[in-house]
C-alpha positions in Angstrom: 0.0 0.0 0.0 1.2 3.5 -0.9 1.8 4.6 2.7 -1.9 5.8 3.2 -5.0 4.0 4.1 -7.5 6.5 2.7 -7.7 9.2 0.1 -10.1 11.9 -1.1 -12.5 11.2 -3.9 -15.5 12.8 -5.6 -18.0 9.9 -5.3 -21.2 9.7 -7.4 -23.3 8.5 -4.5 -26.7 8.7 -6.2 -28.6 10.4 -9.0 -27.2 13.9 -9.3 -25.1 13.6 -6.2 -21.3 14.1 -6.1 -19.7 14.1 -2.7 -16.1 14.7 -1.6 -15.4 11.7 0.7 -12.6 9.8 2.4 -12.4 6.4 0.7 -10.0 3.4 0.9 -6.7 3.9 -1.0 -6.5 1.4 -3.9 -3.6 -1.0 -4.2 -2.1 -1.8 -7.6 -2.3 -5.5 -8.6 -0.1 -7.4 -11.1 0.4 -5.3 -14.2 -1.2 -2.2 -12.7 0.0 1.2 -11.6 -1.3 3.5 -8.9 -1.8 7.0 -10.4 -1.8 10.2 -8.4 -4.2 12.4 -10.2 -2.8 15.8 -11.2 -5.9 17.1 -13.2 -9.1 15.8 -14.7 -11.3 17.3 -17.3 -15.1 17.5 -16.9 -16.7 15.9 -19.9 -20.4 16.1 -20.9 -20.4 12.3 -20.5 -19.6 12.8 -16.8 -22.7 14.8 -16.4 -24.8 12.0 -17.8 -23.1 9.5 -15.5 -23.6 11.7 -12.4 -27.2 12.2 -13.3 -27.7 8.4 -13.4 -27.6 6.1 -16.4 -27.8 2.3 -17.1 -24.0 1.9 -17.7 -22.8 2.5 -14.1 -24.5 2.3 -10.7 -23.8 3.9 -7.4 -21.4 4.6 -5.8 -19.0 5.3 -8.7 -16.0 7.6 -9.3 -16.0 9.3 -12.7 -13.0 10.9 -14.5 -11.8 9.6 -17.9 -10.0 12.7 -19.0 -7.0 12.6 -16.6 -3.4 13.4 -16.3 -1.4 11.9 -13.5 1.8 10.7 -12.0 2.7 7.1 -11.3 2.9 6.8 -7.5 3.5 3.0 -7.3 4.1 0.2 -9.7 2.4 -3.1 -9.0 4.0 -6.6 -9.3 5.5 -7.2 -12.7 5.6 -3.5 -13.7 8.9 -1.7 -14.5 9.7 0.2 -11.3 11.3 3.0 -13.3 7.8 4.0 -14.2 7.4 5.5 -10.7 7.3 9.3 -10.7 6.5 9.5 -14.5 3.9 11.9 -15.6 1.5 10.1 -17.9 -1.8 9.8 -19.7 -3.4 6.5 -20.8 -6.0 4.6 -22.6 -8.9 4.0 -20.3 -10.1 0.7 -21.8 -9.0 -2.2 -19.6 -8.6 -5.9 -20.3 -12.0 -6.7 -18.9 -13.7 -4.3 -21.3 -14.5 -1.8 -18.6 -13.1 1.7 -18.6 -11.4 3.9 -16.1 -13.8 6.7 -15.1 -16.8 4.5 -15.8 -16.9 0.9 -14.6 -13.6 1.4 -12.9 -12.8 4.4 -10.6 -11.2 7.3 -12.4 -9.6 10.7 -12.0 -12.3 12.3 -9.8 -10.1 10.8 -7.1 -6.7 11.8 -5.8 -5.5 8.2 -6.7 -6.7 5.4 -8.9 -5.3 2.3 -10.5 -5.0 1.4 -14.2 -3.1 -1.0 -16.4 0.5 0.0 -16.8 0.6 -1.2 -20.4 -2.0 1.5 -21.3 0.2 4.4 -20.0 2.1 6.9 -22.2 4.8 9.0 -20.6 4.9 12.8 -20.9 7.8 15.1 -20.4 8.0 16.9 -17.0 6.8 20.4 -16.9 3.7 20.3 -19.1 0.5 22.0 -18.0 -1.5 19.2 -16.4 -4.8 20.8 -17.3 -3.9 20.9 -21.0 -2.7 17.3 -21.0 -6.1 16.1 -19.9 -7.1 16.9 -23.5 -5.1 13.9 -24.6 -8.2 11.7 -24.2 -10.6 13.7 -26.5 -7.6 14.2 -28.8 -7.2 10.4 -29.1 -10.9 10.1 -29.8 -10.7 12.6 -32.6 -7.5 11.1 -34.1 -9.0 7.6 -34.2 -12.2 8.9 -35.8 -10.5 10.9 -38.5 -8.3 8.0 -39.4 -11.4 6.3 -40.6 -12.0 9.0 -43.3 -8.5 10.0 -44.3 -7.4 11.5 -46.6 -10.2 14.1 -46.2 -11.3 16.1 -49.2 -12.6 19.7 -49.3 -15.0 21.0 -48.2 -15.5 19.6 -44.6 -18.3 20.6 -42.2 -18.0 20.0 -38.5 -21.2 20.0 -36.6 -20.7 20.8 -32.9 -18.6 23.4 -31.1 -17.6 21.4 -28.0 -14.1 20.0 -27.4 -14.5 17.1 -29.9 -15.6 19.5 -32.7 -12.9 22.0 -31.9 -10.1 19.4 -31.7 -11.3 17.9 -34.9 -11.0 21.4 -36.5 -7.4 21.7 -35.2 -6.5 18.3 -36.7 -8.2 18.9 -40.0 -6.5 22.3 -40.4 -3.1 20.4 -40.5 -4.0 19.4 -44.1 -2.9 22.1 -46.5 -5.6 23.6 -48.6 -8.4 21.8 -46.8 -11.4 24.1 -46.3 -13.3 23.6 -43.0 -16.6 25.1 -41.7 -18.1 24.7 -38.3 -21.7 24.8 -37.2 -22.2 25.5 -33.5 -24.4 27.2 -31.0 -22.4 29.5 -28.7 -21.0 32.8 -30.0 -17.8 32.6 -27.9 -17.1 29.1 -29.2 -17.8 30.2 -32.8 -15.3 33.0 -32.3 -12.8 30.5 -31.0 -13.4 28.3 -34.0 -12.5 31.2 -36.3 -9.4 31.8 -34.2 -8.5 28.2 -34.6 -8.7 28.3 -38.3 -12.3 27.6 -39.4 -13.0 29.2 -42.8 -16.6 29.7 -41.8 -18.4 29.4 -38.4 -22.2 29.5 -38.5 -24.7 29.5 -35.6 -27.2 26.7 -35.6 -29.7 29.0 -33.9 -30.4 30.6 -37.3 -33.3 29.4 -39.4 -32.5 26.3 -41.4 -32.9 28.1 -44.7 -30.5 30.8 -43.5 -27.9 28.3 -42.3 -28.1 26.5 -45.7 -27.6 29.8 -47.5 -24.6 30.8 -45.4 -22.9 27.4 -45.9 -23.7 27.3 -49.6 -22.6 30.9 -50.2 -19.2 30.0 -48.8 -18.8 26.8 -50.7 -20.0 24.3 -48.1 -23.4 23.4 -49.5 -22.4 19.8 -50.2 -19.5 18.9 -48.0 -17.4 15.9 -48.8 -17.1 15.1 -45.1 -19.4 15.9 -42.2 -18.0 15.4 -38.7 -21.0 15.1 -36.5 -19.8 15.9 -32.9 -22.9 17.7 -31.5 -24.8 14.7 -30.1 -28.0 16.0 -31.6 -30.0 13.4 -33.4 -31.6 16.0 -35.6 -28.1 17.2 -36.6 -27.0 13.7 -37.4 -30.1 13.3 -39.7 -29.2 16.6 -41.4 -25.6 15.5 -41.8 -26.7 12.5 -43.9 -29.0 14.7 -45.9 -26.3 17.4 -46.5 -23.2 15.4 -47.3 -22.1 15.3 -51.0 -22.7 12.1 -53.0 -19.9 9.7 -52.4 -19.0 11.6 -49.2 -18.7 10.5 -45.6 -20.4 11.2 -42.3 -18.3 10.6 -39.2 -20.4 10.4 -36.1 -18.6 11.1 -32.8 -21.4 12.6 -30.7 -23.4 10.8 -27.9 -27.1 10.6 -28.7 -28.5 8.8 -25.6 -31.5 6.8 -26.5 -32.3 8.7 -29.7 -32.9 7.0 -33.0 -32.1 8.0 -36.6 -34.9 9.2 -38.9 -33.0 9.9 -42.2 -34.0 8.3 -45.5 -32.1 5.1 -46.0 -32.2 5.6 -49.7 -30.0 8.7 -49.1 -27.2 6.4 -48.2 -28.0 4.0 -51.0 -28.5 6.5 -53.9 -25.8 8.9 -52.7 -23.3 6.1 -51.9 -22.7 7.8 -48.6 -20.4 6.3 -46.0 -21.8 6.5 -42.5 -19.1 5.8 -39.8 -19.2 5.8 -36.1 -16.2 6.2 -33.8 -16.4 6.1 -30.0 -13.0 5.7 -28.2 -9.4 6.7 -28.6 -8.0 3.2 -28.4 -5.2 2.8 -30.9 -4.5 6.5 -31.2 -3.1 7.2 -27.7 0.6 7.1 -28.8 0.0 9.8 -31.4 -2.1 11.8 -29.0 0.6 11.7 -26.3 3.2 12.7 -28.9 1.2 15.7 -30.1 0.6 16.8 -26.5 4.2 16.3 -25.5 5.5 18.3 -28.5 2.9 21.1 -28.2 1.9 20.6 -31.8 -1.6 22.0 -31.4 -2.8 25.0 -29.4 -4.9 22.9 -27.0 -4.4 25.4 -24.2 -6.9 27.7 -26.0 -9.7 25.1 -25.1 -9.0 25.2 -21.4 -11.1 28.1 -20.2 -11.6 27.4 -16.5 -9.7 25.6 -13.7 -10.9 24.7 -10.2 -9.6 22.8 -7.2 -11.3 19.4 -6.6 -13.0 20.8 -3.6 -14.7 23.4 -5.8 -16.4 20.7 -7.9 -19.9 22.1 -7.3 -18.9 25.4 -8.9 -17.1 23.7 -11.7 -20.0 21.4 -12.6 -22.4 24.3 -12.4 -20.2 26.2 -14.9 -20.2 23.2 -17.3 -24.0 23.0 -17.2 -24.4 26.7 -17.7 -24.3 27.4 -21.4 -24.0 31.2 -21.0 -20.5 31.7 -19.6 -18.3 30.7 -22.6 -16.8 27.6 -20.9 -15.2 25.2 -23.3 -13.2 22.8 -21.1 -13.3 23.0 -17.3 -10.6 21.2 -15.4 -10.4 20.0 -11.8 -6.9 20.1 -10.2 -6.0 17.8 -7.3 
């Protein structure tokens, strides 16, 4: 045991309830590492989990967007890993994930499989490095549609949409538009390189006219990152014949209502991508080298004890928050 019997954790004790509690300190087993959490991002998925959903029960400890430091190496793990700053794939051998079925970074310590870890250089901003997780998700998704062709439309101005924009802008000459709902995020999208940023609050005819007038009327690729079922239906209706729709939003229990013949007659590729598995090494390398201005997405930071204020800010869509981070 790592010299302590208990630790602090934000425990999801019931529907909508998150409490800062003393809980037993976990012990790493064979092939595992004990991680001291440095920072953890608050994801919209965390809000669904905290509210209560079928995937996890209570009590549970969320936190899948984490950056940490190896506090202890379990049996069979290279002891030189101790002290290393790291991020890591959350999908474990049993199929469960850190931050969901397994306790995550909403605790001062947690355990994960050492084989999933990727070392980072010392001195990086821990808050920024929490974006390695959504970055890996975007990298894996975009690999399914590479090489992308102009024009590209991203639907959704959250971290997945904005990180996708940053990744797509690496392709010279690729024209990218973004459709979102918050003025501050649309301004950020323009700052990050979007050729066009359009509000989805406008009338559908006006949105279509704005996109068409800027050459995005029939995008070759639509990245659907909003989690809106209506937006996903519109993406299929909007994409150019022979184009692709990449779905990376979370739609809860919603069902699709698009015309299946649109896929058939338009020979449209409809692709879903959910995790970052297989893309973590590249994500860690990008974060380590500072290849993308990910710091522009971190808008607010709180101490773990200020979690109520942090969660309230994430839920409040009027204050311009993009990514809110808890620091331990």
